[in-house]
C-alpha positions in Angstrom: -23.1 0.3 -6.9 -26.4 -0.1 -5.1 -26.3 -0.1 -1.3 -26.2 -3.6 0.1 -26.8 -4.9 3.6 -24.1 -6.5 5.6 -25.7 -9.9 5.0 -25.8 -9.3 1.2 -22.1 -8.2 1.2 -21.1 -11.3 3.1 -23.0 -13.5 0.6 -21.4 -11.6 -2.3 -18.0 -12.1 -0.8 -18.4 -15.8 -0.5 -19.2 -16.0 -4.2 -16.3 -13.7 -5.1 -13.7 -15.8 -3.2 -15.4 -19.1 -4.0 -15.4 -20.3 -0.4 -18.3 -21.1 1.9 -17.6 -20.2 5.5 -18.6 -22.3 8.4 -18.4 -19.2 10.6 -19.7 -16.4 8.5 -19.0 -13.9 11.3 -15.3 -14.3 10.6 -15.9 -13.3 7.0 -18.0 -10.3 8.0 -15.2 -9.2 10.4 -12.6 -9.6 7.6 -14.7 -7.3 5.4 -15.1 -4.6 8.1 -12.8 -1.6 7.6 -12.1 0.4 10.8 -14.1 3.4 9.3 -17.2 1.3 9.3 -16.6 0.0 12.8 -16.1 3.5 14.1 -19.3 4.8 12.6 -21.5 1.7 13.1 -20.4 -0.2 16.1 -20.2 0.4 19.9 -17.0 -1.7 19.9 -14.5 0.0 17.7 -12.2 -2.9 17.9 -14.5 -5.1 15.8 -12.7 -4.5 12.5 -10.4 -6.5 10.3 -7.0 -5.4 11.6 -6.2 -8.4 13.7 -7.2 -10.8 10.9 -5.1 -8.7 8.6 -2.1 -9.3 11.0 -2.7 -13.1 10.8 -3.3 -13.1 7.1 -0.1 -11.3 6.4 1.9 -14.1 8.1 0.0 -16.9 6.3 0.4 -15.1 3.0 4.1 -14.6 3.4 4.6 -18.3 4.3 2.5 -19.6 1.4 4.3 -17.3 -1.2 7.7 -18.0 0.3 7.2 -21.8 0.2 5.8 -21.6 -3.4 8.7 -19.6 -4.8 11.2 -21.7 -2.9 9.9 -24.8 -4.5 9.4 -23.3 -8.0 12.5 -21.3 -8.2 15.0 -23.1 -6.1 17.8 -22.2 -8.5 17.6 -18.6 -7.3 19.9 -17.3 -4.6 18.4 -16.4 -1.2 18.7 -12.7 -2.0 16.8 -13.0 -5.3 14.1 -15.1 -3.6 13.7 -12.4 -1.0 13.4 -9.7 -3.7 10.9 -11.9 -5.6 8.8 -12.3 -2.5 8.8 -8.6 -1.7 7.7 -7.8 -5.2 4.7 -10.2 -4.8 3.7 -9.6 -1.2 3.3 -5.8 -1.2 0.3 -3.4 -1.1 0.3 -2.7 -4.9 0.2 -6.4 -5.9 -2.3 -7.4 -3.2 -4.6 -4.5 -4.2 -4.4 -5.5 -7.9 -5.3 -9.1 -6.9 -8.2 -7.9 -4.7 -9.6 -5.8 -7.5 -9.2 -8.6 -10.0 -11.4 -11.0 -7.9 -13.9 -8.2 -7.2 -13.2 -7.9 -3.5 -13.5 -4.1 -3.5 -17.3 -4.2 -3.9 -17.7 -6.3 -0.7 -15.9 -4.2 1.8 -17.8 -2.6 4.7 -16.7 1.0 4.6 -17.7 4.1 6.6 -19.4 6.9 4.8 -16.3 9.1 4.6 -14.1 6.3 3.2 -16.9 5.5 0.7 -17.1 9.1 -0.5 -13.3 9.4 -1.0 -13.0 6.3 -3.2 -12.0 3.8 -0.5 -13.1 0.8 -2.6 -10.3 1.6 -5.0 -7.7 2.6 -2.4 -4.6 0.5 -2.5 -4.1 0.3 1.3 -7.8 -0.7 2.0 -7.8 -3.3 -0.8 -4.5 -4.9 0.2 -5.4 -4.9 3.9 -8.8 -6.5 3.2 -7.2 -9.2 1.1 -4.8 -10.1 4.0 -7.8 -10.1 6.4 -9.7 -12.5 4.1 -6.7 -14.8 4.1 -6.6 -14.8 7.9 -10.3 -15.5 8.1 -10.1 -18.4 5.7 -7.1 -19.9 7.6 -9.1 -19.8 10.9 -12.3 -21.1 9.3 -11.1 -23.6 6.8 -7.5 -24.3 7.7 -4.1 -24.0 5.9 -4.9 -26.1 2.8 -7.9 -24.0 1.8 -6.2 -20.7 2.5 -3.1 -21.8 0.5 -5.4 -22.8 -2.5 -7.2 -19.4 -2.2 -3.9 -17.4 -2.2 -2.3 -19.2 -5.2 -5.6 -19.2 -7.2 -6.0 -15.5 -6.5 -2.5 -14.7 -7.6 -3.0 -16.6 -10.9 0.1 -16.1 -13.1 1.3 -13.1 -11.0 4.1 -15.2 -9.5 5.3 -16.4 -12.9 5.2 -12.9 -14.3 7.1 -11.3 -11.4 9.7 -14.1 -11.6 10.3 -13.4 -15.3 12.5 -10.8 -16.8 13.8 -8.4 -14.1 10.6 -7.8 -12.2 12.1 -8.8 -8.9 15.2 -6.7 -9.1 15.6 -4.2 -6.3 17.0 -1.3 -8.3 17.4 1.0 -5.3 19.7 -1.5 -3.6 21.6 -2.1 -6.9 22.1 1.7 -7.4 23.3 2.2 -3.9 25.8 -0.7 -4.2 27.1 0.5 -7.6 27.4 4.1 -6.4 29.2 3.1 -3.3 31.7 0.9 -5.3 32.5 3.9 -7.5 32.7 6.3 -4.6 30.0 8.4 -6.2 28.0 9.2 -3.0 24.6 8.1 -1.7 21.5 8.3 -4.0 18.9 10.8 -2.8 15.2 10.4 -3.8 12.8 13.3 -4.0 9.1 13.4 -4.9 8.9 16.3 -7.4 5.2 16.1 -8.3 2.0 14.2 -7.4 -1.1 14.2 -9.5 -4.5 12.4 -9.8 -7.3 12.1 -7.2 -6.5 11.1 -3.6 -7.5 7.5 -4.1 -5.4 7.1 -7.3 -2.3 9.2 -7.0 0.6 9.1 -9.4 4.0 10.0 -7.9 6.9 11.5 -9.9 10.4 10.9 -8.3 13.9 12.0 -9.2 17.0 10.4 -7.9 20.2 12.4 -7.6 23.8 11.8 -6.5 25.8 14.8 -5.2 23.1 17.1 -6.4 23.0 15.8 -10.0 19.7 14.1 -11.2 20.6 10.7 -12.7 17.1 9.2 -13.0 13.4 9.9 -13.1 10.4 7.6 -12.5 6.7 7.5 -11.9 4.4 5.1 -10.1 1.2 4.6 -8.2 3.2 4.6 -5.0 6.4 6.4 -3.9 8.2 3.1 -3.6 7.4 2.1 -7.2 8.4 5.6 -8.5 11.7 5.3 -6.6 12.4 1.9 -8.1 11.7 3.1 -11.6 13.9 6.2 -11.1 16.7 4.0 -9.7 16.4 1.7 -12.7 17.0 4.7 -15.0 19.8 5.8 -12.7 21.6 2.5 -13.2 21.9 3.2 -16.9 24.3 6.1 -16.0 26.7 3.4 -14.9 26.1 1.2 -17.9 23.8 -1.2 -16.2 20.4 -2.1 -17.7 18.1 -4.2 -15.5 20.9 -5.9 -13.6 19.8 -8.1 -10.7 21.2 -7.0 -7.4 
């Protein structure tokens, strides 16, 4: 990607998110990763972390209200699991990549060289910061529309099948009921470049491996290993 000025990145971002800002400085701040602030600015606090903090709260409320209204037949515990499988770094990074946000982030040279534009944590944090900036600049209604439009059919997909099951909790509950001991998770291997790692996890009980899983985060790999572990007890994709 050709080097763009801060002004050009801000203009590109407004096109990507489909919103014209009244105060474009808010948008620029939302795009500013701390690595860029440390390298380029006298005030290192001029980065997107406070907007990320605000955006996280707005995002959680919007998603919570939406799934509460759409899936009010679900129990409170299932709603909480559905929300946690929507509002997490992996999903937010996927959403940010899908809308093209990665190309708009203001990164320091080091973060740029190490694939920061594809890094899950940077993408997800920037998405939350953008939500915070939209909320401050355009209000709740516009920020809600942006969130739901950006998620697309992600909510419906995650609500289907057993995507919102918390397999780790299920396995722990089942093992406890059977007096089998506490599941123990171990990362046995990592591969891939630093910005795109794949984790391989085994779950064992009393020293015996009962499940293996892989994922782009330790959390996801642990969940897939726990799902396999549940099959030892005759459970396949049971909701907790």
